[in-house]
N, CA, C and O atoms as a DFTB+ gen file, in Angstrom:
404 C
 N C O
     1  1     -24.369     -41.945      -2.828
     2  2     -23.132     -41.343      -3.236
     3  2     -23.421     -40.635      -4.668
     4  3     -22.829     -39.602      -4.982
     5  1     -24.253     -41.184      -5.409
     6  2     -24.451     -40.565      -6.760
     7  2     -25.268     -39.244      -6.587
     8  3     -25.124     -38.299      -7.363
     9  1     -26.135     -39.224      -5.529
    10  2     -26.933     -38.003      -5.367
    11  2     -26.037     -36.885      -4.897
    12  3     -26.260     -35.728      -5.252
    13  1     -25.019     -37.202      -4.099
    14  2     -24.144     -36.157      -3.588
    15  2     -23.367     -35.512      -4.722
    16  3     -23.295     -34.288      -4.839
    17  1     -22.759     -36.407      -5.593
    18  2     -21.952     -35.867      -6.688
    19  2     -22.790     -35.099      -7.698
    20  3     -22.344     -34.091      -8.246
    21  1     -23.977     -35.565      -7.936
    22  2     -24.906     -34.815      -8.819
    23  2     -25.222     -33.472      -8.284
    24  3     -25.241     -32.503      -9.043
    25  1     -25.479     -33.353      -6.978
    26  2     -25.807     -32.122      -6.318
    27  2     -24.643     -31.186      -6.406
    28  3     -24.828     -29.992      -6.638
    29  1     -23.396     -31.713      -6.221
    30  2     -22.196     -30.807      -6.252
    31  2     -22.015     -30.300      -7.720
    32  3     -21.622     -29.154      -7.937
    33  1     -22.310     -31.178      -8.723
    34  2     -22.174     -30.755     -10.129
    35  2     -23.160     -29.638     -10.467
    36  3     -22.809     -28.695     -11.176
    37  1     -24.413     -29.742      -9.954
    38  2     -25.494     -28.707     -10.179
    39  2     -25.043     -27.392      -9.508
    40  3     -25.185     -26.309     -10.076
    41  1     -24.487     -27.522      -8.264
    42  2     -24.041     -26.368      -7.483
    43  2     -22.910     -25.605      -8.284
    44  3     -22.908     -24.376      -8.357
    45  1     -21.995     -26.361      -8.854
    46  2     -20.893     -25.829      -9.677
    47  2     -21.462     -25.149     -10.853
    48  3     -20.987     -24.049     -11.137
    49  1     -22.441     -25.651     -11.607
    50  2     -23.037     -25.036     -12.758
    51  2     -23.768     -23.780     -12.365
    52  3     -23.666     -22.786     -13.084
    53  1     -24.468     -23.760     -11.316
    54  2     -25.154     -22.605     -10.784
    55  2     -24.139     -21.460     -10.456
    56  3     -24.391     -20.291     -10.748
    57  1     -23.002     -21.836      -9.850
    58  2     -21.974     -20.854      -9.481
    59  2     -21.353     -20.194     -10.735
    60  3     -21.086     -18.993     -10.753
    61  1     -21.132     -21.019     -11.781
    62  2     -20.584     -20.445     -13.061
    63  2     -21.563     -19.519     -13.708
    64  3     -21.154     -18.510     -14.283
    65  1     -22.937     -19.833     -13.640
    66  2     -23.955     -18.933     -14.167
    67  2     -23.974     -17.710     -13.355
    68  3     -24.014     -16.606     -13.898
    69  1     -23.948     -17.856     -12.057
    70  2     -24.059     -16.673     -11.236
    71  2     -22.859     -15.723     -11.427
    72  3     -23.036     -14.505     -11.417
    73  1     -21.607     -16.285     -11.605
    74  2     -20.500     -15.390     -11.871
    75  2     -20.582     -14.721     -13.234
    76  3     -20.147     -13.576     -13.359
    77  1     -21.124     -15.383     -14.281
    78  2     -21.338     -14.759     -15.477
    79  2     -22.321     -13.627     -15.435
    80  3     -22.063     -12.578     -16.025
    81  1     -23.452     -13.793     -14.757
    82  2     -24.411     -12.798     -14.593
    83  2     -23.827     -11.635     -13.772
    84  3     -24.039     -10.484     -14.153
    85  1     -23.138     -11.866     -12.718
    86  2     -22.527     -10.863     -11.882
    87  2     -21.533     -10.006     -12.752
    88  3     -21.543      -8.778     -12.659
    89  1     -20.673     -10.669     -13.603
    90  2     -19.753      -9.969     -14.495
    91  2     -20.492      -9.097     -15.460
    92  3     -20.106      -7.951     -15.692
    93  1     -21.570      -9.630     -16.036
    94  2     -22.345      -8.758     -16.940
    95  2     -22.963      -7.634     -16.276
    96  3     -23.028      -6.575     -16.899
    97  1     -23.453      -7.711     -15.037
    98  2     -24.058      -6.656     -14.303
    99  2     -23.040      -5.607     -13.941
   100  3     -23.320      -4.413     -14.051
   101  1     -21.887      -6.011     -13.520
   102  2     -20.741      -5.060     -13.330
   103  2     -20.401      -4.241     -14.555
   104  3     -20.261      -3.019     -14.507
   105  1     -20.273      -4.970     -15.663
   106  2     -19.986      -4.189     -16.879
   107  2     -21.050      -3.192     -17.203
   108  3     -20.763      -2.077     -17.638
   109  1     -22.271      -3.584     -16.996
   110  2     -23.467      -2.756     -17.310
   111  2     -23.425      -1.492     -16.410
   112  3     -23.613      -0.365     -16.866
   113  1     -23.179      -1.736     -15.163
   114  2     -23.102      -0.628     -14.129
   115  2     -21.900       0.305     -14.460
   116  3     -22.010       1.510     -14.235
   117  1     -20.817      -0.186     -14.959
   118  2     -19.663       0.639     -15.296
   119  2     -19.797       1.424     -16.581
   120  3     -18.886       2.176     -16.928
   121  1     -20.887       1.282     -17.296
   122  2     -21.103       1.966     -18.503
   123  2     -20.541       1.268     -19.766
   124  3     -20.536       1.866     -20.842
   125  1     -20.077       0.029     -19.645
   126  2     -19.573      -0.717     -20.778
   127  2     -20.751      -1.504     -21.460
   128  3     -20.701      -2.724     -21.617
   129  1     -21.832      -0.716     -21.861
   130  2     -22.976      -1.338     -22.356
   131  2     -22.746      -2.010     -23.745
   132  3     -23.377      -3.014     -24.077
   133  1     -21.803      -1.404     -24.553
   134  2     -21.528      -2.040     -25.866
   135  2     -20.895      -3.344     -25.711
   136  3     -21.119      -4.237     -26.528
   137  1     -20.091      -3.516     -24.679
   138  2     -19.453      -4.835     -24.485
   139  2     -20.435      -5.782     -23.961
   140  3     -20.339      -6.974     -24.256
   141  1     -21.411      -5.331     -23.174
   142  2     -22.502      -6.278     -22.637
   143  2     -23.433      -6.742     -23.799
   144  3     -23.744      -7.922     -23.959
   145  1     -23.836      -5.757     -24.568
   146  2     -24.883      -6.053     -25.653
   147  2     -24.251      -6.768     -26.785
   148  3     -24.845      -7.732     -27.267
   149  1     -23.083      -6.384     -27.266
   150  2     -22.537      -6.994     -28.514
   151  2     -21.356      -7.967     -28.236
   152  3     -20.954      -8.693     -29.145
   153  1     -20.811      -7.997     -27.042
   154  2     -19.798      -8.952     -26.714
   155  2     -18.467      -8.521     -27.348
   156  3     -17.619      -9.376     -27.606
   157  1     -18.253      -7.184     -27.615
   158  2     -17.006      -6.733     -28.206
   159  2     -16.048      -6.397     -27.048
   160  3     -15.880      -5.212     -26.757
   161  1     -15.449      -7.310     -26.411
   162  2     -14.644      -7.148     -25.316
   163  2     -13.205      -6.656     -25.681
   164  3     -12.603      -5.847     -24.975
   165  1     -12.723      -7.160     -26.757
   166  2     -11.400      -6.820     -27.269
   167  2     -11.519      -6.199     -28.607
   168  3     -11.966      -6.825     -29.569
   169  1     -11.117      -4.957     -28.671
   170  2     -11.217      -4.173     -29.869
   171  2      -9.786      -3.978     -30.512
   172  3      -8.776      -3.958     -29.809
   173  1      -9.754      -3.845     -31.787
   174  2      -8.455      -3.566     -32.466
   175  2      -8.229      -2.041     -32.295
   176  3      -8.688      -1.392     -31.356
   177  1      -7.502      -1.558     -33.263
   178  2      -7.245      -0.136     -33.247
   179  2      -8.533       0.633     -33.507
   180  3      -9.340       0.223     -34.341
   181  1      -8.738       1.773     -32.783
   182  2      -9.988       2.457     -33.054
   183  2     -10.014       3.128     -34.413
   184  3      -8.966       3.532     -34.917
   185  1     -11.158       3.255     -35.003
   186  2     -11.259       3.846     -36.358
   187  2     -10.935       5.380     -36.217
   188  3     -10.994       5.942     -35.123
   189  1     -10.612       5.986     -37.305
   190  2     -10.218       7.389     -37.234
   191  2     -11.360       8.313     -36.815
   192  3     -11.141       9.346     -36.183
   193  1     -12.604       7.914     -37.186
   194  2     -13.735       8.773     -36.889
   195  2     -14.250       8.581     -35.506
   196  3     -15.005       9.416     -35.009
   197  1     -13.857       7.474     -34.840
   198  2     -14.367       7.162     -33.497
   199  2     -13.582       7.955     -32.478
   200  3     -12.353       7.884     -32.500
   201  1     -14.203       8.704     -31.589
   202  2     -13.361       9.318     -30.570
   203  2     -12.815       8.320     -29.542
   204  3     -13.524       7.384     -29.171
   205  1     -11.622       8.488     -29.091
   206  2     -11.005       7.567     -28.156
   207  2     -11.532       7.933     -26.759
   208  3     -11.460       9.091     -26.348
   209  1     -12.059       6.939     -26.038
   210  2     -12.591       7.161     -24.723
   211  2     -11.400       7.254     -23.766
   212  3     -10.554       6.360     -23.760
   213  1     -11.312       8.374     -22.915
   214  2     -10.213       8.547     -22.003
   215  2     -10.304       7.496     -20.924
   216  3     -11.391       7.101     -20.500
   217  1      -9.104       7.037     -20.473
   218  2      -9.019       6.075     -19.378
   219  2      -9.320       6.710     -18.078
   220  3     -10.143       6.229     -17.299
   221  1      -8.650       7.796     -17.843
   222  2      -8.839       8.566     -16.573
   223  2      -9.497       9.861     -16.824
   224  3      -9.338      10.454     -17.891
   225  1     -10.273      10.340     -15.815
   226  2     -10.957      11.599     -15.943
   227  2      -9.896      12.753     -15.997
   228  3      -8.788      12.631     -15.475
   229  1     -10.289      13.837     -16.634
   230  2      -9.342      14.947     -16.722
   231  2      -9.248      15.636     -15.382
   232  3     -10.232      15.769     -14.655
   233  1      -7.992      16.088     -15.061
   234  2      -7.830      16.756     -13.792
   235  2      -8.409      18.234     -13.951
   236  3      -8.417      18.836     -15.025
   237  1      -8.869      18.718     -12.805
   238  2      -9.460      20.151     -12.802
   239  2      -8.272      21.033     -13.066
   240  3      -7.161      20.762     -12.612
   241  1      -8.514      22.070     -13.792
   242  2      -7.488      23.097     -14.063
   243  2      -7.403      24.030     -12.893
   244  3      -8.414      24.580     -12.456
   245  1      -6.135      24.230     -12.346
   246  2      -6.033      25.168     -11.249
   247  2      -5.453      26.454     -11.832
   248  3      -4.614      26.414     -12.732
   249  1      -5.885      27.541     -11.334
   250  2      -5.298      28.817     -11.710
   251  2      -3.965      29.033     -11.121
   252  3      -3.676      28.523     -10.039
   253  1      -3.135      29.771     -11.785
   254  2      -1.762      30.008     -11.269
   255  2      -1.880      30.854      -9.954
   256  3      -2.750      31.719      -9.849
   257  1      -1.025      30.596      -9.000
   258  2      -1.153      31.419      -7.803
   259  2      -0.785      32.803      -8.050
   260  3       0.103      33.094      -8.852
   261  1      -1.466      33.700      -7.356
   262  2      -1.082      35.112      -7.597
   263  2       0.229      35.452      -7.011
   264  3       0.590      34.993      -5.928
   265  1       0.951      36.267      -7.732
   266  2       2.255      36.705      -7.406
   267  2       2.279      37.834      -6.377
   268  3       1.688      38.891      -6.599
   269  1       2.931      37.621      -5.300
   270  2       2.959      38.721      -4.286
   271  2       4.058      39.580      -4.648
   272  3       5.043      39.152      -5.250
   273  1       3.903      40.884      -4.267
   274  2       5.004      41.801      -4.547
   275  2       6.162      41.429      -3.638
   276  3       5.955      41.058      -2.482
   277  1       7.352      41.524      -4.144
   278  2       8.556      41.132      -3.354
   279  2       8.912      42.284      -2.481
   280  3       9.126      43.409      -2.935
   281  1       8.973      41.969      -1.176
   282  2       9.326      43.037      -0.229
   283  2      10.792      42.940       0.083
   284  3      11.338      41.840       0.159
   285  1      11.458      44.096       0.271
   286  2      12.847      44.046       0.540
   287  2      13.053      43.448       1.999
   288  3      12.241      43.739       2.878
   289  1      13.994      42.721       2.229
   290  2      14.271      42.149       3.535
   291  2      14.809      43.310       4.410
   292  3      15.557      44.172       3.950
   293  1      14.386      43.287       5.701
   294  2      14.858      44.355       6.574
   295  2      16.353      44.239       6.741
   296  3      16.921      43.160       6.913
   297  1      16.962      45.410       6.681
   298  2      18.410      45.444       6.772
   299  2      18.837      44.916       8.157
   300  3      18.360      45.382       9.191
   301  1      19.743      43.939       8.141
   302  2      20.232      43.413       9.368
   303  2      21.468      44.227       9.804
   304  3      22.289      44.612       8.971
   305  1      21.592      44.491      11.172
   306  2      22.741      45.244      11.599
   307  2      24.031      44.435      11.325
   308  3      23.967      43.206      11.329
   309  1      25.164      45.054      11.093
   310  2      26.348      44.308      10.790
   311  2      26.703      43.501      12.050
   312  3      26.356      43.828      13.185
   313  1      27.443      42.395      11.735
   314  2      27.859      41.436      12.824
   315  2      28.789      42.199      13.740
   316  3      29.702      42.916      13.331
   317  1      28.486      41.991      15.019
   318  2      29.334      42.639      16.052
   319  2      29.935      41.499      16.976
   320  3      29.228      40.688      17.575
   321  1      31.248      41.527      17.022
   322  2      31.941      40.585      17.894
   323  2      31.653      40.790      19.410
   324  3      31.594      39.830      20.178
   325  1      31.490      41.990      19.783
   326  2      31.241      42.257      21.203
   327  2      29.927      41.635      21.629
   328  3      29.818      41.073      22.719
   329  1      28.970      41.733      20.800
   330  2      27.609      41.178      21.213
   331  2      27.614      39.688      21.334
   332  3      26.955      39.129      22.211
   333  1      28.360      39.023      20.451
   334  2      28.567      37.565      20.526
   335  2      29.287      37.160      21.812
   336  3      28.900      36.203      22.483
   337  1      30.337      37.903      22.140
   338  2      31.100      37.586      23.345
   339  2      30.256      37.830      24.651
   340  3      30.392      37.094      25.628
   341  1      29.457      38.795      24.637
   342  2      28.638      39.049      25.853
   343  2      27.570      37.914      25.941
   344  3      27.278      37.411      27.026
   345  1      27.021      37.543      24.818
   346  2      26.002      36.432      24.867
   347  2      26.689      35.146      25.343
   348  3      26.128      34.462      26.199
   349  1      27.842      34.791      24.849
   350  2      28.560      33.643      25.377
   351  2      28.877      33.733      26.835
   352  3      28.820      32.734      27.552
   353  1      29.215      34.933      27.292
   354  2      29.560      35.097      28.729
   355  2      28.330      34.918      29.580
   356  3      28.435      34.344      30.664
   357  1      27.166      35.374      29.153
   358  2      25.959      35.168      30.016
   359  2      25.538      33.667      29.962
   360  3      25.014      33.147      30.947
   361  1      25.750      33.020      28.896
   362  2      25.419      31.557      28.840
   363  2      26.297      30.776      29.773
   364  3      25.830      29.864      30.455
   365  1      27.558      31.120      29.814
   366  2      28.577      30.442      30.725
   367  2      28.170      30.713      32.142
   368  3      28.237      29.797      32.961
   369  1      27.745      31.929      32.496
   370  2      27.341      32.247      33.802
   371  2      26.156      31.416      34.230
   372  3      26.166      30.776      35.282
   373  1      25.126      31.438      33.387
   374  2      23.912      30.523      33.602
   375  2      24.236      29.138      33.911
   376  3      23.752      28.555      34.881
   377  1      25.081      28.588      33.064
   378  2      25.517      27.124      33.228
   379  2      26.198      26.978      34.507
   380  3      25.897      26.031      35.234
   381  1      27.157      27.886      34.883
   382  2      27.850      27.792      36.184
   383  2      26.812      27.790      37.368
   384  3      26.941      27.023      38.322
   385  1      25.828      28.642      37.262
   386  2      24.863      28.738      38.306
   387  2      24.107      27.472      38.431
   388  3      23.845      27.027      39.549
   389  1      23.734      26.852      37.321
   390  2      23.063      25.612      37.333
   391  2      23.894      24.457      37.975
   392  3      23.364      23.634      38.723
   393  1      25.181      24.431      37.660
   394  2      26.003      23.401      38.125
   395  2      26.186      23.542      39.631
   396  3      26.270      22.538      40.337
   397  1      26.248      24.747      40.121
   398  2      26.489      25.032      41.562
   399  2      25.245      24.616      42.429
   400  3      25.363      24.346      43.624
   401  1      24.095      24.583      41.785
   402  2      22.930      24.317      42.580
   403  2      22.776      22.842      42.951
   404  3      21.818      22.474      43.632
């Protein structure tokens, strides 16, 4: 029983060490080398001469879309009541033909 608890304790210690090394490696790969080397994880206000590191990369600048010349809309013929009535009459005839079939 003692051997089992001792082995579990050793496995726990190795896991904590592994997690610490993995965290250090991730910080190193992300470019946070100052934090890895000096352990300065939490900084106060940045000094005036230090440039502030941006959190997000800058967006690419898009040029403004070219303005197209405004074309005049084609003149529509004035509304004609006769045309509408003839259109409605043909629709009614088509529907009547479909119902009769």
